C-alpha positions as CSV (number, residue, x, y, z in Angstrom):
1,M,-51.7,16.4,7.2
2,A,-49.9,17.1,10.4
3,E,-50.1,20.6,11.7
4,L,-47.4,22.9,10.4
5,N,-44.5,23.5,12.8
6,A,-43.8,27.3,13.1
7,K,-40.1,26.6,13.6
8,D,-40.0,24.8,10.2
9,V,-41.6,27.8,8.6
10,M,-39.1,30.1,10.1
11,K,-36.2,27.8,9.2
12,L,-37.3,27.7,5.6
13,R,-37.7,31.4,5.6
14,D,-34.1,31.9,7.0
15,K,-32.6,29.4,4.5
16,T,-34.3,30.8,1.4
17,G,-34.8,34.5,2.3
18,L,-38.4,34.2,0.9
19,P,-41.5,35.6,2.6
20,M,-43.1,33.7,5.5
21,M,-46.4,33.2,3.6
22,A,-44.6,31.7,0.6
23,C,-42.7,29.3,2.9
24,K,-45.8,28.4,4.8
25,A,-47.6,27.7,1.5
26,A,-44.7,25.5,0.2
27,L,-44.7,23.5,3.5
28,T,-48.4,23.1,3.2
29,E,-48.1,21.8,-0.4
30,A,-45.3,19.5,0.7
31,G,-47.2,18.0,3.5
32,G,-44.7,19.4,6.0
33,D,-41.7,17.8,4.2
34,F,-38.9,20.5,4.6
35,E,-36.8,19.4,1.7
36,K,-39.7,19.0,-0.7
37,A,-40.9,22.5,0.3
38,E,-37.5,23.9,-0.5
39,D,-37.6,22.3,-3.9
40,I,-41.1,23.8,-4.5
41,L,-39.7,27.2,-3.7
42,R,-36.7,26.6,-6.0
43,K,-39.0,25.9,-8.9
44,Q,-41.1,29.0,-8.2
45,M,-38.0,31.2,-8.1
46,K,-36.4,29.4,-11.0
47,G,-33.6,28.2,-8.7
48,K,-32.5,31.7,-7.7
49,M,-32.1,31.2,-4.0
50,D,-31.2,33.9,-1.6
51,S,-27.6,33.8,-0.2
52,K,-28.8,33.2,3.4
53,T,-28.1,29.5,3.3
54,D,-25.8,29.4,6.2
55,K,-27.5,31.3,8.9
56,V,-26.3,30.1,12.3
57,A,-28.6,28.3,14.7
58,G,-27.3,28.2,18.2
59,E,-24.3,29.7,19.9
60,G,-20.8,28.6,20.5
61,R,-17.3,28.5,19.0
62,I,-15.2,26.5,16.6
63,A,-11.6,25.7,17.6
64,I,-8.9,24.0,15.6
65,A,-5.5,22.7,16.6
66,V,-2.6,21.1,14.7
67,G,0.1,18.9,16.2
68,S,2.9,16.7,14.9
69,G,0.6,13.7,14.5
70,G,-2.6,15.2,13.2
71,A,-5.2,18.0,13.7
72,T,-8.4,18.5,15.6
73,I,-11.6,20.5,15.0
74,V,-14.1,21.2,17.8
75,E,-17.5,22.7,18.2
76,L,-18.1,23.9,21.8
77,K,-21.7,25.0,22.4
78,A,-23.3,27.5,24.8
79,N,-26.7,29.0,25.3
80,T,-25.8,32.6,24.6
81,D,-23.5,34.6,22.3
82,F,-22.3,36.5,25.4
83,T,-20.8,33.4,26.9
84,A,-19.4,32.2,23.5
85,K,-17.4,35.4,23.3
86,N,-16.1,35.2,26.8
87,D,-12.3,34.7,27.1
88,A,-12.7,31.7,29.5
89,F,-15.1,30.0,27.0
90,I,-12.7,30.7,24.1
91,S,-9.8,29.3,26.1
92,L,-11.8,26.2,27.0
93,A,-12.6,25.6,23.3
94,N,-8.9,25.9,22.4
95,S,-7.7,23.7,25.2
96,I,-10.2,21.0,24.2
97,A,-8.8,21.1,20.6
98,Q,-5.3,20.9,21.9
99,G,-6.2,18.1,24.3
100,G,-7.9,16.1,21.5
101,L,-4.5,15.8,19.8
102,K,-3.5,13.4,22.6
103,L,-6.5,11.2,21.9
104,G,-7.1,8.6,19.3
105,A,-8.2,9.4,15.7
106,G,-11.9,10.0,15.2
107,S,-14.6,11.6,17.2
108,F,-13.9,12.6,20.8
109,A,-17.1,14.5,21.5
110,N,-17.9,12.2,24.4
111,A,-14.4,12.2,25.9
112,T,-14.5,12.5,29.7
113,E,-11.1,14.2,29.9
114,F,-12.7,17.6,29.5
115,A,-15.7,17.1,31.9
116,S,-14.2,19.0,34.8
117,A,-13.2,22.1,32.8
118,I,-16.6,22.2,31.2
119,D,-18.3,21.9,34.6
120,D,-16.3,24.9,35.8
121,I,-17.6,27.1,33.0
122,R,-21.1,25.8,33.5
123,A,-21.0,26.8,37.2
124,K,-19.7,30.3,36.4
125,T,-22.1,31.0,33.6
126,G,-25.2,29.0,34.6
127,E,-25.5,27.8,31.0
128,T,-25.4,24.4,29.3
129,I,-21.9,24.0,28.0
130,A,-21.3,21.0,25.8
131,I,-19.1,19.7,23.1
132,G,-21.2,19.5,20.0
133,R,-18.7,17.8,17.7
134,A,-15.0,17.0,18.0
135,E,-12.8,15.2,15.5
136,H,-9.2,14.1,15.6
137,V,-7.8,13.8,12.0
138,P,-4.6,11.8,11.8
139,G,-1.6,13.0,9.8
140,G,1.2,11.0,8.2
141,P,4.3,11.4,6.0
142,G,4.0,14.3,3.7
143,I,0.7,15.5,5.2
144,K,0.0,19.1,5.9
145,F,-2.9,20.8,7.5
146,G,-4.4,24.2,6.8
147,T,-6.7,26.0,9.3
148,Y,-8.9,29.0,9.4
149,V,-11.5,30.2,12.0
150,H,-13.6,33.2,11.0
151,H,-13.3,36.3,13.2
152,D,-16.6,35.7,15.0
153,G,-15.4,32.1,15.9
154,K,-18.6,30.5,14.6
155,T,-17.3,29.0,11.4
156,G,-14.0,27.2,10.8
157,A,-12.3,25.0,8.2
158,L,-9.6,22.4,8.3
159,V,-8.0,21.0,5.2
160,K,-5.7,17.9,4.9
161,V,-3.2,18.1,2.0
162,E,-0.3,16.0,0.8
163,G,2.5,17.8,-1.1
164,E,4.0,21.2,-1.3
165,M,1.9,24.1,-0.2
166,S,2.8,27.1,2.0
167,D,1.1,27.7,5.3
168,E,-0.4,30.9,3.9
169,G,-1.7,29.0,0.8
170,L,-3.3,26.4,3.0
171,K,-4.9,29.1,5.1
172,Q,-6.3,30.8,2.0
173,I,-7.8,27.5,0.8
174,C,-9.6,27.2,4.2
175,M,-10.8,30.8,3.9
176,H,-12.3,29.8,0.5
177,I,-14.0,26.8,2.1
178,V,-15.6,29.1,4.7
179,A,-16.6,31.8,2.3
180,A,-17.6,29.9,-0.9
181,Q,-21.2,29.9,-2.1
182,P,-22.4,27.4,-2.9
183,R,-20.7,25.6,-0.1
184,P,-18.3,22.9,-1.3
185,Q,-19.6,19.4,-0.7
186,G,-16.6,17.3,-1.7
187,V,-13.1,17.6,-2.9
188,N,-14.0,16.2,-6.3
189,A,-17.3,15.4,-8.0
190,S,-16.8,11.7,-6.9
191,D,-16.6,12.8,-3.3
192,V,-20.0,14.6,-3.2
193,P,-22.4,12.6,-1.0
194,A,-24.6,10.3,-3.0
195,A,-27.8,11.7,-1.3
196,V,-26.9,15.2,-2.4
197,V,-26.3,14.1,-6.0
198,E,-29.5,12.0,-6.1
199,R,-31.6,14.9,-4.8
200,E,-30.2,17.4,-7.3
201,R,-30.6,14.9,-10.2
202,K,-34.2,14.2,-9.3
203,F,-34.9,18.0,-9.1
204,R,-33.4,18.6,-12.5
205,I,-35.2,15.6,-14.1
206,E,-38.5,17.1,-12.8
207,Q,-37.6,20.5,-14.2
208,A,-36.7,19.0,-17.6
209,M,-39.9,17.0,-17.8
210,E,-41.9,20.1,-17.1
211,T,-40.5,21.8,-20.2
212,G,-42.3,19.3,-22.4
213,K,-39.2,18.7,-24.5
214,P,-38.5,15.3,-26.1
215,K,-36.8,12.7,-23.9
216,E,-33.4,13.0,-25.6
217,I,-33.2,16.7,-25.2
218,A,-34.5,16.5,-21.6
219,E,-31.8,14.0,-20.8
220,K,-29.1,16.3,-22.3
221,M,-30.5,19.1,-20.2
222,V,-30.2,17.1,-17.0
223,E,-26.6,15.9,-17.8
224,G,-25.6,19.5,-18.7
225,G,-27.1,20.7,-15.5
226,M,-25.4,18.1,-13.4
227,R,-22.0,19.0,-14.9
228,K,-22.6,22.6,-13.9
229,F,-23.8,21.4,-10.4
230,F,-20.5,19.5,-9.8
231,E,-18.5,22.5,-11.0
232,E,-20.3,24.6,-8.4
233,I,-19.9,22.3,-5.4
234,A,-16.8,20.3,-5.9
235,L,-14.0,22.2,-4.1
236,L,-11.3,21.9,-6.7
237,E,-13.6,23.0,-9.5
238,Q,-14.9,26.1,-7.7
239,P,-13.8,29.6,-8.7
240,Y,-11.3,30.7,-6.1
241,V,-12.9,33.4,-4.0
242,I,-9.7,35.4,-3.6
243,D,-9.1,35.4,-7.3
244,P,-12.2,34.2,-9.3
245,T,-10.2,34.1,-12.5
246,K,-8.7,30.9,-11.2
247,K,-10.1,27.7,-9.8
248,V,-9.1,26.2,-6.5
249,K,-7.3,23.4,-8.3
250,D,-5.0,26.0,-9.8
251,I,-4.0,27.3,-6.4
252,V,-3.5,23.8,-5.0
253,G,-1.1,23.0,-7.9
254,G,0.6,19.6,-7.6
255,A,-0.5,19.0,-4.1
256,K,-3.3,16.5,-3.3
257,V,-6.3,17.5,-1.2
258,H,-7.3,14.5,0.9
259,A,-10.2,16.0,2.7
260,F,-11.7,19.1,4.3
261,W,-14.0,19.9,7.2
262,R,-16.2,23.0,7.3
263,W,-18.0,23.4,10.6
264,Q,-20.4,26.1,11.6
265,V,-21.9,26.4,15.1
266,G,-25.4,25.1,15.4
267,E,-25.4,22.9,12.3
């Protein structure tokens, strides 16, 4: 087996909140496979993972802009938190988001239009300043956008909706997207990435088999678990964080959520 990477041990510890030695042992058992080690720890802890699933790695800022033809979301990266909190850096992030509205739909992380402004901040700070991610989301008839950037600037959400929703309602949906645990992985169950679904199903099958129950009962356990899983990670099915007696779909009402983006610096 390859020698364990200390960074992987620390990363696993940060994600699970479990002791270093437990994380090291899990990685050893998993042959260095990070995801397999995480599943080993989940089994050991009966799936009760610590809430530290979103600890930020790296520094920078999320900026979002909305225009008449669409919206943009940008991750601007820096070496230190000191620079990321600097007014000039914040202004640059916002100007890149605004400038992206003039570019075509899709990623503009490699756009050269912002090179000069980025070089100016690099020269002043002595740090490596770079666009980590940048996306221009097109609008259209009846389309509205909601935005929210957390007060520290490190996490932001953009939601694309068709239909009647107030600006405040859209903002609150974005606040939910930022705050919700587990983190939403799709608008509906059908939107959750196939790799995420397959990994969860495999984990639940292994759990069911370990109980020693008959195949028919084990299959029902898996299907019941997957239904609960989708309720937890499909945005519209999640309990609304501002009022957990309701689901997000109750707040959205008759509007249609097309898509959402939740970006966190360093991911």
